[in-house]
N, C-alpha and C positions, 0 to 999 in steps of 0.2 A: 580369415577369408582373404584371398588374394584375387582382386578383380581389376585387371588392367583398364577396363572401360572407364571406371570412375577413380582409378588410382587408389582404391581402398586396400589397405593392408592392416587389418585389425581383428580383434576378437569380437565376435558378434553372433547373433542368432539369425537363422533364415527360416521363413515360414512358407510352406508350399501347400497349394490346394489344387487338386486335379492335376493338370499338366503344368501349371504356372507357378512362378515365384510371386507371392502376394505381398510380402513385406520382408524387410531386413531391419534388424535391431529390435524395436519394440513390437510385442505381440499385438496383432489386430484385435480389436474389440469383438468379443464373441467367438474367438477362434479356439477350438478344442482339437488337439492333435490326436489322430488315431495311432500314430507311431512317432516315437522320438528316437533320433539317432544321436548318440553322444560322440562328438568328434573332438573331444578334449585332447589337446596335445598333438593334433594333426592339422593338416592344411586342407582347406576347402577351396577348390578351383573350379572355373568353368570347364565343362567337358572339352577335351582336346579335339581339334579339327584337323584331319589328315587330307590334304588336297591332291595326293597322288598315291592311290592304293589300288592294286589289282587284286580282285577277289576270285579271279579265275572262273567265274560263272557269268554268262553261259560259255560253254565250249571247251573248258579245260578242267573239268571237275575231277580228273585223276590227280590234279595237283592240290586243289582246294575247292571250297564252295562258299556261297554267300552265308550259309548257316555257320560253317566253321570260322570264317574270317570275321563276321560281324560279332560273334561271341568273343573271339580273341581280342578284337578291337575294344569292345565294351568293358571286358574284364581288365583291360590295361589302360582304362581311362579315356579312350577315344570314342566320342559319342557321335561323330559325323565323319563320313567318308565320301570323298569325291573320286569316282572311278573313271578312268580314261576309256575311249571308245573302241579300243582294239580287242574286244571280246570276239567270240565266234558264235553266232553271226555278229557283224560289226554294228555298233550302236548308231545307225544312220537313219532310223525311222522310228516312229512313235510306238510301234508294236514291240520292239526290243526294249525300249524304255519301260513300257508297261510290264513286260515279262520280268525285268530286273526287280521292279518294285513289288510285283506279286511274289517273287521268290523271297524277297526280304520280309514281306508280310507273313509268308508261310513259315519263315524261320523265327518269327516272333518279334520282328522290329526291334532287335536288340540295340541297333544304332540307326541313325539317319543315313540313308544313301542318297547321294546327289550324283546324277549322271552328267558326264561331259560328252556331248554329241560329236559325231564325225562331221568335219567341215566339208569333206568331199564324199561322194557315194562310195561305199565299200573301202574307203580310205585309198582309193585308186589315184588320187591326186590329179584327176582329169575333169570330172564333172561335179559341180557343186551339189551338196545335199540340200534338202528342203529345210533350211535353217528355221524358218518361221514355224513349221510344224514341230520341229524338235524343241523350240522354245515353248510352245504351247503344251508340249508333253512334259515339260518340267526340267529340261536340260539347263544347267546353270552356266555352261560355257561351251565352246567349240574348239576342236583340235584335229590335227591329222596324225596325232600320236608320233611315232617314229617313221612314218611313211613319207616318202618325198612327194612334192608336187611335180607335175609333169614339166612345168617351167615357171619362171617368175611371174609371168602374166596371169597364170591360173591362181597363184598365191595372192597376187594383188587383187584380183576379182573376188576371191574368197574373203579377203579381209575387208574389202569395201562392202560386200553383202552383209557380213557379220556386223560391221559398224552401222549399217542401215537398220539392222534388227536390234541394235543396242545390246549386242551380246559380246561377252569377253572372249577373246581368242587366246588359247593356250598353246605355246610353242616351246618345244625342247630343241634348241639349236643343234642341228645335226647335218653335216655335209657328208652324204653317203659315199661320194667318190674319195674323199680324204680319209674316211673311216677305213675303207678298203679291206674289210675283214680283219682289222686289227683287234687286239684283245687287251693291250696294256699301254699305259702312258709312254709316249716316246721319250726315252731317256736312257741313262746308263744301265739301269736294271733290266729293262726290256732287251737291250743289246746283249747283256751278259747271259740272260736266260734264253735268248734266241726266240723271243716272243714277237709276233707281228705288232708293230707299233701303231698307236693312234696319236697323231700330233695335236697340239692345242688348236691349231688352225681348223681342225675338223669341227670344232665348236665355234671359234671366234669368227671364221670366215662366214659361216651361216648366220651368226648373230649380227654381223655388220650388215648383211643383206636384209635381215629381218627388221632391224632398227630403221633402215632406210625406207622399208615398206610401211612401217608404222608412221613415219613422218609423212609419207605420201598419202596414206589412206585415212589416217586419224583413228584407226581402230584401237580400242583399248586392249592392250596385250599383256599377258603374263608369261614371262620366260621361266621355264621350269628346269630344275636339276642342273643349275649352273655349277661348273667344276673348275674353272680356270681364273687365275689372278687377272689376266687380261680381260676376261669377260666382266669381271667386277668393275674394272676401270671403265669399260665401254658403257655399262649400264649406269654407272655413276654420272658419266658425262651426259648420257641421253636424258637422264632425269633432270640434270641442271638445265638442259635445253628445253625442258617443259613437255617432253613427250609423255603420253599416257601409258606408262609401262610400270610393271612391278616384277618381282623376281623371287624365286625360292631356291633353297639348296637342300639336298638330301642329307639327312642326319649323319649317315656314315661318312660323308665327305668331310665332316668337321672333326673326325677322329682318326681316320685311316689315310695312309698315303701309299704310293706305289711300292715303297719298301716292304709293306706288309704282305705283298703277294709272293715274297720269297718262299721257296719250297712248293710253289705252284698250288697254293691253296685256292681251290675253285669257289669256295665260299666268299672269296674276296674278288671274284670276277664280276665287274659291274659295267654298265653302260650308262653314262660316260664312265671311263675308267678312273680308278683311284689315281690322283695326280701327285705332284711333288709336295714337299713340306712347305715351300713358298706359296704354292697354291692354297694349301689348307689354311695358312696364316692369313692370306688375303680374303678367303671366304669368311673366316671368323671376324676379321676387321669389317667386312661388308655387312655382317649381321649387326655389329656394334654401332656403326654409323648410319644404319638404316638403308644402305644401298640394296641389300637383300632384305626383303620385307618379312619373309616367313620361312619356316622349316617344314619339310614333308618327310614321310617315311620312305617313299618310293618302294613300297612293300611289293615284293614279287616272290610268293611262295613257290617252291619247286618240289617235285617228287625226288626221292633219293637218287634215282638213275640219272637225272638231269645234271647232277654235279659229279658223277663218277667217271666222266669222260676226261681225256687230256685237257689241259687248261684252255688251249685255243678252241676246242670243240665243245666245251661245256656250255650250258645255258647261263647267261648273265642274270644277276639279281640276288637280292637279299630278302629273307623273311624278317620283317622289321617292326611288326606291330608290338611284339612282346618286349622290345628294347627301346621303343620311342620315348616313353616317359622317363625311365631311369637314365637314359643318355641326356635328356634335357636337364635333369638335375645334376648330371656330371658337368655340363657346361657351366652351371652355377658354381659348383665346387671348385672348378678350375679358374674361376674368376672372369670367364669370358663375358657373361651377362649376369646382371642381378636377377633375382627370382621374378619380380614383376615383369621385367623385360623379356625373360625367357618364356614365361607363360603367355605373354602377348603374342609372341611369334607362332604359337600353336593354337591360339584362340581368336582374339579380336581381329588380328591382322588378316588371317585367311578368311574370316567371316566377312570382313569389309570388302576384300578383293572380289570374292565370289558371290557377294550379296546374299549370304546365308542368314536365316533367322535364328541365330544362336551365337555363342562366343562370349557371353557376358552374364553376370549375376546381377539382376536388377528386377524390381517389381514390374510385373506384366510380361516378363520374358519367359521363354520355355525353361523348365527346370531341368536343364542338362548340367549336372553337377557331379564332381568327383571328390572323394576324400582320399588324401594321400598321407601315408606314413613315411616321412622323410628321415627317420632316425633308425631304420632297420638296416641290417647288413647281411648280404647274401651274395652268392656267386651265380652268374648267369648259367643256366643249364638248358641247352636246346632241347633235351629230351622232355622237358617239362613245359615247353611252349604250348600255348593253347591254339596257335595257328597250326594249320595242317602242314605248313612248311617249316622244316627244322634247319634250313640253310642260313646259318648266321656266322659272321666272323667274330662275334662277341662272346662266344662260349668261353666260360671260365673268367670273364671280367667280373670285378667286384662292383656291386651296385648298392645304393643306400636309399632308394625310394621305391615304394610299391603302392599300388592302388588297393584300398580296403573296401571302398563302396563306389559304385557307379550308378547314377540315376539318369535315365533318359526320359525326357518329357514327364517327369514326376514318378516314373516307375523304377524301382530298384531292380537292377539286372543281376540275375543269379545264374 
């Protein structure tokens, strides 16, 4: 059992009753198991938590659905999903939150879904949403997704209101003017391929402004999908200054660079774009020293047509649920993180940032548990993905870890 919350790394037994873990180690008096799972030779971990996952429902069910993506998540060891507000309709009122949870219930509650509410109405960046109502409906955070605020004053008011509601603000630093319809990291490769560039300043200029607004408003803020070395430095300094901020990185940014988009592979088209080798190294270092708190999948399943267009016109995003866990173990294999540290980045850390009731194995906690075979060897095959989206840049990669059992609130998912 690997449990970052208690730093346990040991061979032991876990006892579960109804939805909860009731004991670890010695069997409770009078306990009789209805079912015994033999996990000998395998790893038992807390269920993974993915804090940035688009399930495409409501509004884009031609790409995927809550039913398809929650099953894909659970069978790949992800027991909790945080979904951003840019569905259709926008998650800016309690009715949409209820609709999402009803759809998850109808799909069998294969994993927990936590909604991130829109911080402005319809994500228009002008009028603040009813954040108190969204909080009461169960939203765990607020965001404007990738939509711009009308101006800095609106963003400041939104962050002040969120702080007053004691709600986490999630921001992906994104300067729309500097992105300017670009599709590739600004560098030699984009120039050689004739692709519209996206400079690092498209992220760092926005991040600098956002950090200043955190200092001004005191809003607890999480920066998502960081991609640049300079961004890591800025977040490191802001943390040293005592600002209430955290950050994550998408898993694919830890393995791929702009060089991988050669031959115009649209499965490697992402926003933010794949950056330089130096940026990748800085992101990995940020994970090691704790500047970057956790990892997300940034799962964006697409239908086949979305990726068949020319590179600048194709839709960005990667189908990432099926590769999140094996890539986590690849970070361990490559010596970037030790296994308990790696597991922490996808369990306890995101749970603590988003105040989720999961992320650890302990008596009294929800039995969100996965069993992993870390000694298997197989090639990634997108055709066998459980996600409805097959758009992955990792097809053909060699992996060594696979989930054999997933338990969500004490129920084995099949």
